C-alpha positions, 0 to 999 in steps of 0.5 A: 392763628385761631380759626373763625367759628364754624357757619354750620355744624358738620355731620360728623359732630354726633356727641358732646365730645365732638366738639373739642377739637373744633373748639381747640383749633378756635382758641388761643392756647393760654384760654384753651388751657385755662377752661379745660384745666384743673387743680393739681394732677388734675384727676378729679378732672379725669374722674369726674368724666370715668365714674359715669363709665362704670356705671351700667343701665338696665334695660327693660321692653314694651313698656307703655310711653304713651304721654311721655316727658322730661319736665321738671319742676324746681323752686316753682318753675317749670324746665322742659327737661333736667339739664340746665347750663352750668356757670363757666366765667369769662365765657369771651376766651371762647366767642366773641359773644359770650354769655349772650349767646349762650343765654339766647342759645338756651332760652331757644331751647327753654333751658335753664342757664346759671350765670357766672358772676365772673362772666365777662358781660354784665349780668343785666346785658346777659338777662336781657339777650336769654329772657329765658329762665336765668338763675345767678352763680354767686360768689360771696365776696370780701367786701360783704355790701358788694356781695348784696348789692350783687344779690339785688341787682340779681333780683332787679334783673328777674334771676329767678334763684341764687347759687352760691359757690362754696367750695372755692375760698382758694383758687385751686386750678392756678397751677394751670394759669401758670403752667399756660402763662394765663392772664386775661386778655385786654378787654375781658374782665369780670365785669360784674366787679367792677367798683368792688374794694378788693383786700389788701393784697399779699405776696408770701416770702419764702418760709412765710404761710402762703395763705392761713394769717393772710386776708385772703383767709380772714376774709374766706365764707363761713356758714354764718355768711350762709345764713346772712345771706339766706336772710338777704333774699326771698329769692332760692338759694342753692349752695354748689360746691356740697361733696360732705353729707354732713355739709349738705345736712348743716346746709338745709340746717341754715335754710339753703332751698337746693343743693348742687353736689359738685367738685368745681369741675376738678378745679378747687382741690385734687383727688375728690371722688367724682361727683356721681359716686358722691351723689348716693350718701348725701341723697340719702342723708337729704332725703328728699327735704331739697332738691339735689343737682349734679354737676360734674362730667356730665357728657351723655344723655345716659349720664343724666339718667344715672344722676337722677337714678341716684338721686338728683333732680336735675344735672347742670353740664359745663365745659362741653357747652362752652366748646360748643359755644366756641366751635359754633356760637349760639348754634353749638350750645343749642346743638349740645342740649339738643343732643343731651334732651335726645339721648335722654329720651332715647335711655329713658325710652330703653329702660322702661321709663315714661317720665322722670317720675319712673327714674330710680335704682331699677335702671341701673344694673347691679350685678 
């Protein structure tokens, strides 16, 4: 039987990774496996974190840090620090209050939150709970009319950007669900998708193609759908899941306002490189034409600094805040954001950076 959430955060939780053990004790094994698992052998899941550890910082001393800050502007919106909460589905698997609890924490800490299409609470209820700078993550659904309705709902609820996930036409984490015997428990569902017409099912027989030639393949989003979506809304539109510089350049060509360099946390295609390794060539190809955000593997404020040095304007953090949500509810999520911001400011001070404008490749040690 899972333990209840913590009433207060114990002093032994000093960094993001410390939350994992407390979260695991408070989740059923199947939900833990689903939220933490990745595709195939989970090589990319591990590499996202390990790659940050291979980068070294270059310390500087006696810098003038008066009036320093971590503020950043993205798409006309001001954020106190360049750390946002990534979209994570079905957060009531971690805590009974789910996404609204996360939104309350984000608002309290004045941090941005990206709400998942597959949230277990409606996007409208999350917006009412948070009252902070919310963006909406969108999967282009097989029913394009329903997709348009989701966009209109997000606009009406006050979401300030759309983050369209472009790297998940196929569910690469299904092997995790099978290993864990995972199925959504009663009362947990993708409530934002209720009422959508589902495409025809396909059960592949032995010898048949399991994907190509099926309705799922025929209805998978394409560049034309991204162009259609661009023409549908005036909200800033970001493409999340870009790992190839050619795709980044093409996305800008169809009018994308920002790019999230992401490998879906290692949940779609295994053996993709770590996102921090993918960032520099994409940044070079984009050349500052649109902001880049990085998603994947961020566990320390030093990771945030490294991502900024290599071309990111901000980062998204995912699994760690869900661990904190499971362990301690909204207080845990707020604590994660506070830890990351504190670590970032310390790292900036010790590398001689007064503001984010001072952060560049010079903060990285090169042999």
